[in-house]
Chimera marker file (.cmm) of the C-alpha trace (Angstrom):
<marker_set name="trace">
<marker id="1" x="-11.229" y="10.488" z="1.948" r="1" g="1" b="0" radius="0.5"/>
<marker id="2" x="-10.025" y="7.310" z="0.345" r="1" g="1" b="0" radius="0.5"/>
<marker id="3" x="-9.419" y="5.549" z="3.666" r="1" g="1" b="0" radius="0.5"/>
<marker id="4" x="-12.935" y="6.452" z="4.869" r="1" g="1" b="0" radius="0.5"/>
<marker id="5" x="-14.478" y="4.843" z="1.777" r="1" g="1" b="0" radius="0.5"/>
<marker id="6" x="-12.235" y="1.815" z="2.215" r="1" g="1" b="0" radius="0.5"/>
<marker id="7" x="-13.320" y="1.429" z="5.850" r="1" g="1" b="0" radius="0.5"/>
<marker id="8" x="-16.958" y="1.874" z="4.873" r="1" g="1" b="0" radius="0.5"/>
<marker id="9" x="-16.668" y="-0.861" z="2.231" r="1" g="1" b="0" radius="0.5"/>
<marker id="10" x="-15.002" y="-3.202" z="4.706" r="1" g="1" b="0" radius="0.5"/>
<marker id="11" x="-17.717" y="-2.574" z="7.281" r="1" g="1" b="0" radius="0.5"/>
<marker id="12" x="-20.445" y="-3.059" z="4.673" r="1" g="1" b="0" radius="0.5"/>
<marker id="13" x="-18.936" y="-6.364" z="3.535" r="1" g="1" b="0" radius="0.5"/>
<marker id="14" x="-18.519" y="-7.497" z="7.141" r="1" g="1" b="0" radius="0.5"/>
<marker id="15" x="-22.139" y="-6.635" z="7.971" r="1" g="1" b="0" radius="0.5"/>
<marker id="16" x="-23.311" y="-8.438" z="4.833" r="1" g="1" b="0" radius="0.5"/>
<marker id="17" x="-21.357" y="-11.565" z="5.787" r="1" g="1" b="0" radius="0.5"/>
<marker id="18" x="-22.629" y="-11.489" z="9.364" r="1" g="1" b="0" radius="0.5"/>
<marker id="19" x="-26.213" y="-11.001" z="8.166" r="1" g="1" b="0" radius="0.5"/>
<marker id="20" x="-25.884" y="-13.893" z="5.728" r="1" g="1" b="0" radius="0.5"/>
<marker id="21" x="-24.410" y="-16.163" z="8.411" r="1" g="1" b="0" radius="0.5"/>
<marker id="22" x="-27.190" y="-15.274" z="10.855" r="1" g="1" b="0" radius="0.5"/>
<marker id="23" x="-29.870" y="-15.931" z="8.249" r="1" g="1" b="0" radius="0.5"/>
<marker id="24" x="-28.318" y="-19.302" z="7.426" r="1" g="1" b="0" radius="0.5"/>
<marker id="25" x="-28.403" y="-20.279" z="11.102" r="1" g="1" b="0" radius="0.5"/>
<marker id="26" x="-32.137" y="-19.840" z="11.539" r="1" g="1" b="0" radius="0.5"/>
<marker id="27" x="-33.889" y="-23.031" z="12.537" r="1" g="1" b="0" radius="0.5"/>
<marker id="28" x="-36.577" y="-24.530" z="10.314" r="1" g="1" b="0" radius="0.5"/>
<marker id="29" x="-39.949" y="-25.216" z="11.883" r="1" g="1" b="0" radius="0.5"/>
<marker id="30" x="-40.354" y="-28.592" z="13.575" r="1" g="1" b="0" radius="0.5"/>
<marker id="31" x="-42.657" y="-30.909" z="11.663" r="1" g="1" b="0" radius="0.5"/>
<marker id="32" x="-44.555" y="-33.153" z="14.033" r="1" g="1" b="0" radius="0.5"/>
<marker id="33" x="-46.574" y="-36.107" z="12.789" r="1" g="1" b="0" radius="0.5"/>
<marker id="34" x="-49.007" y="-37.419" z="15.368" r="1" g="1" b="0" radius="0.5"/>
<marker id="35" x="-48.728" y="-41.180" z="15.700" r="1" g="1" b="0" radius="0.5"/>
<marker id="36" x="-50.751" y="-43.565" z="17.817" r="1" g="1" b="0" radius="0.5"/>
<marker id="37" x="-48.904" y="-45.256" z="20.696" r="1" g="1" b="0" radius="0.5"/>
<marker id="38" x="-47.146" y="-48.519" z="19.921" r="1" g="1" b="0" radius="0.5"/>
<marker id="39" x="-49.137" y="-51.669" z="20.424" r="1" g="1" b="0" radius="0.5"/>
<marker id="40" x="-48.278" y="-54.059" z="23.245" r="1" g="1" b="0" radius="0.5"/>
<marker id="41" x="-46.784" y="-56.560" z="20.785" r="1" g="1" b="0" radius="0.5"/>
<marker id="42" x="-44.566" y="-53.864" z="19.253" r="1" g="1" b="0" radius="0.5"/>
<marker id="43" x="-43.393" y="-52.754" z="22.685" r="1" g="1" b="0" radius="0.5"/>
<marker id="44" x="-42.446" y="-56.330" z="23.594" r="1" g="1" b="0" radius="0.5"/>
<marker id="45" x="-40.115" y="-56.685" z="20.589" r="1" g="1" b="0" radius="0.5"/>
<marker id="46" x="-36.355" y="-56.135" z="20.738" r="1" g="1" b="0" radius="0.5"/>
<marker id="47" x="-34.981" y="-52.796" z="19.647" r="1" g="1" b="0" radius="0.5"/>
<marker id="48" x="-31.645" y="-51.435" z="18.468" r="1" g="1" b="0" radius="0.5"/>
<marker id="49" x="-29.853" y="-48.420" z="19.882" r="1" g="1" b="0" radius="0.5"/>
<marker id="50" x="-27.320" y="-46.833" z="17.545" r="1" g="1" b="0" radius="0.5"/>
<marker id="51" x="-24.640" y="-44.726" z="19.202" r="1" g="1" b="0" radius="0.5"/>
<marker id="52" x="-22.674" y="-42.603" z="16.736" r="1" g="1" b="0" radius="0.5"/>
<marker id="53" x="-19.628" y="-40.727" z="18.016" r="1" g="1" b="0" radius="0.5"/>
<marker id="54" x="-18.147" y="-38.566" z="15.265" r="1" g="1" b="0" radius="0.5"/>
<marker id="55" x="-14.500" y="-37.814" z="15.812" r="1" g="1" b="0" radius="0.5"/>
<marker id="56" x="-14.232" y="-40.280" z="18.685" r="1" g="1" b="0" radius="0.5"/>
<marker id="57" x="-11.104" y="-42.358" z="18.149" r="1" g="1" b="0" radius="0.5"/>
<marker id="58" x="-11.216" y="-46.097" z="18.709" r="1" g="1" b="0" radius="0.5"/>
<marker id="59" x="-8.922" y="-45.906" z="21.737" r="1" g="1" b="0" radius="0.5"/>
<marker id="60" x="-10.449" y="-42.898" z="23.556" r="1" g="1" b="0" radius="0.5"/>
<marker id="61" x="-12.714" y="-45.014" z="25.759" r="1" g="1" b="0" radius="0.5"/>
<marker id="62" x="-9.783" y="-47.043" z="27.136" r="1" g="1" b="0" radius="0.5"/>
<marker id="63" x="-7.416" y="-44.060" z="27.232" r="1" g="1" b="0" radius="0.5"/>
<marker id="64" x="-9.729" y="-41.826" z="29.246" r="1" g="1" b="0" radius="0.5"/>
<marker id="65" x="-11.579" y="-44.514" z="31.221" r="1" g="1" b="0" radius="0.5"/>
<marker id="66" x="-15.075" y="-44.048" z="29.762" r="1" g="1" b="0" radius="0.5"/>
<marker id="67" x="-16.482" y="-46.921" z="31.790" r="1" g="1" b="0" radius="0.5"/>
<marker id="68" x="-20.069" y="-46.591" z="30.541" r="1" g="1" b="0" radius="0.5"/>
<marker id="69" x="-19.018" y="-46.652" z="26.884" r="1" g="1" b="0" radius="0.5"/>
<marker id="70" x="-16.771" y="-49.624" z="27.557" r="1" g="1" b="0" radius="0.5"/>
<marker id="71" x="-19.674" y="-51.382" z="29.247" r="1" g="1" b="0" radius="0.5"/>
<marker id="72" x="-21.876" y="-50.712" z="26.200" r="1" g="1" b="0" radius="0.5"/>
<marker id="73" x="-19.165" y="-52.089" z="23.921" r="1" g="1" b="0" radius="0.5"/>
<marker id="74" x="-18.696" y="-55.290" z="25.959" r="1" g="1" b="0" radius="0.5"/>
<marker id="75" x="-20.204" y="-58.384" z="24.359" r="1" g="1" b="0" radius="0.5"/>
<marker id="76" x="-23.482" y="-59.492" z="25.885" r="1" g="1" b="0" radius="0.5"/>
<marker id="77" x="-23.376" y="-62.715" z="27.882" r="1" g="1" b="0" radius="0.5"/>
<marker id="78" x="-24.663" y="-65.747" z="26.023" r="1" g="1" b="0" radius="0.5"/>
<marker id="79" x="-28.015" y="-67.095" z="27.135" r="1" g="1" b="0" radius="0.5"/>
<marker id="80" x="-28.007" y="-70.841" z="27.541" r="1" g="1" b="0" radius="0.5"/>
<link id1="1" id2="2" r="1" g="1" b="0" radius="0.2"/>
<link id1="2" id2="3" r="1" g="1" b="0" radius="0.2"/>
<link id1="3" id2="4" r="1" g="1" b="0" radius="0.2"/>
<link id1="4" id2="5" r="1" g="1" b="0" radius="0.2"/>
<link id1="5" id2="6" r="1" g="1" b="0" radius="0.2"/>
<link id1="6" id2="7" r="1" g="1" b="0" radius="0.2"/>
<link id1="7" id2="8" r="1" g="1" b="0" radius="0.2"/>
<link id1="8" id2="9" r="1" g="1" b="0" radius="0.2"/>
<link id1="9" id2="10" r="1" g="1" b="0" radius="0.2"/>
<link id1="10" id2="11" r="1" g="1" b="0" radius="0.2"/>
<link id1="11" id2="12" r="1" g="1" b="0" radius="0.2"/>
<link id1="12" id2="13" r="1" g="1" b="0" radius="0.2"/>
<link id1="13" id2="14" r="1" g="1" b="0" radius="0.2"/>
<link id1="14" id2="15" r="1" g="1" b="0" radius="0.2"/>
<link id1="15" id2="16" r="1" g="1" b="0" radius="0.2"/>
<link id1="16" id2="17" r="1" g="1" b="0" radius="0.2"/>
<link id1="17" id2="18" r="1" g="1" b="0" radius="0.2"/>
<link id1="18" id2="19" r="1" g="1" b="0" radius="0.2"/>
<link id1="19" id2="20" r="1" g="1" b="0" radius="0.2"/>
<link id1="20" id2="21" r="1" g="1" b="0" radius="0.2"/>
<link id1="21" id2="22" r="1" g="1" b="0" radius="0.2"/>
<link id1="22" id2="23" r="1" g="1" b="0" radius="0.2"/>
<link id1="23" id2="24" r="1" g="1" b="0" radius="0.2"/>
<link id1="24" id2="25" r="1" g="1" b="0" radius="0.2"/>
<link id1="25" id2="26" r="1" g="1" b="0" radius="0.2"/>
<link id1="26" id2="27" r="1" g="1" b="0" radius="0.2"/>
<link id1="27" id2="28" r="1" g="1" b="0" radius="0.2"/>
<link id1="28" id2="29" r="1" g="1" b="0" radius="0.2"/>
<link id1="29" id2="30" r="1" g="1" b="0" radius="0.2"/>
<link id1="30" id2="31" r="1" g="1" b="0" radius="0.2"/>
<link id1="31" id2="32" r="1" g="1" b="0" radius="0.2"/>
<link id1="32" id2="33" r="1" g="1" b="0" radius="0.2"/>
<link id1="33" id2="34" r="1" g="1" b="0" radius="0.2"/>
<link id1="34" id2="35" r="1" g="1" b="0" radius="0.2"/>
<link id1="35" id2="36" r="1" g="1" b="0" radius="0.2"/>
<link id1="36" id2="37" r="1" g="1" b="0" radius="0.2"/>
<link id1="37" id2="38" r="1" g="1" b="0" radius="0.2"/>
<link id1="38" id2="39" r="1" g="1" b="0" radius="0.2"/>
<link id1="39" id2="40" r="1" g="1" b="0" radius="0.2"/>
<link id1="40" id2="41" r="1" g="1" b="0" radius="0.2"/>
<link id1="41" id2="42" r="1" g="1" b="0" radius="0.2"/>
<link id1="42" id2="43" r="1" g="1" b="0" radius="0.2"/>
<link id1="43" id2="44" r="1" g="1" b="0" radius="0.2"/>
<link id1="44" id2="45" r="1" g="1" b="0" radius="0.2"/>
<link id1="45" id2="46" r="1" g="1" b="0" radius="0.2"/>
<link id1="46" id2="47" r="1" g="1" b="0" radius="0.2"/>
<link id1="47" id2="48" r="1" g="1" b="0" radius="0.2"/>
<link id1="48" id2="49" r="1" g="1" b="0" radius="0.2"/>
<link id1="49" id2="50" r="1" g="1" b="0" radius="0.2"/>
<link id1="50" id2="51" r="1" g="1" b="0" radius="0.2"/>
<link id1="51" id2="52" r="1" g="1" b="0" radius="0.2"/>
<link id1="52" id2="53" r="1" g="1" b="0" radius="0.2"/>
<link id1="53" id2="54" r="1" g="1" b="0" radius="0.2"/>
<link id1="54" id2="55" r="1" g="1" b="0" radius="0.2"/>
<link id1="55" id2="56" r="1" g="1" b="0" radius="0.2"/>
<link id1="56" id2="57" r="1" g="1" b="0" radius="0.2"/>
<link id1="57" id2="58" r="1" g="1" b="0" radius="0.2"/>
<link id1="58" id2="59" r="1" g="1" b="0" radius="0.2"/>
<link id1="59" id2="60" r="1" g="1" b="0" radius="0.2"/>
<link id1="60" id2="61" r="1" g="1" b="0" radius="0.2"/>
<link id1="61" id2="62" r="1" g="1" b="0" radius="0.2"/>
<link id1="62" id2="63" r="1" g="1" b="0" radius="0.2"/>
<link id1="63" id2="64" r="1" g="1" b="0" radius="0.2"/>
<link id1="64" id2="65" r="1" g="1" b="0" radius="0.2"/>
<link id1="65" id2="66" r="1" g="1" b="0" radius="0.2"/>
<link id1="66" id2="67" r="1" g="1" b="0" radius="0.2"/>
<link id1="67" id2="68" r="1" g="1" b="0" radius="0.2"/>
<link id1="68" id2="69" r="1" g="1" b="0" radius="0.2"/>
<link id1="69" id2="70" r="1" g="1" b="0" radius="0.2"/>
<link id1="70" id2="71" r="1" g="1" b="0" radius="0.2"/>
<link id1="71" id2="72" r="1" g="1" b="0" radius="0.2"/>
<link id1="72" id2="73" r="1" g="1" b="0" radius="0.2"/>
<link id1="73" id2="74" r="1" g="1" b="0" radius="0.2"/>
<link id1="74" id2="75" r="1" g="1" b="0" radius="0.2"/>
<link id1="75" id2="76" r="1" g="1" b="0" radius="0.2"/>
<link id1="76" id2="77" r="1" g="1" b="0" radius="0.2"/>
<link id1="77" id2="78" r="1" g="1" b="0" radius="0.2"/>
<link id1="78" id2="79" r="1" g="1" b="0" radius="0.2"/>
<link id1="79" id2="80" r="1" g="1" b="0" radius="0.2"/>
</marker_set>
């Protein structure tokens, strides 16, 4: 009898943890703010692209031959 209650408690705790984890994983609704298209002068301006690679070591691009990342990292040629 004791082992049945122990198994029941374990299953109940496991189901509670799984239910809590599933509820925490639910996605919030997407909030969309309608904006007008950029003006021609804004589109002509320079822009910045930020590439963030969490956990990507400094030498991975050379070590594994990531040619596109190496090309992005190369200094831009000077305009004269």
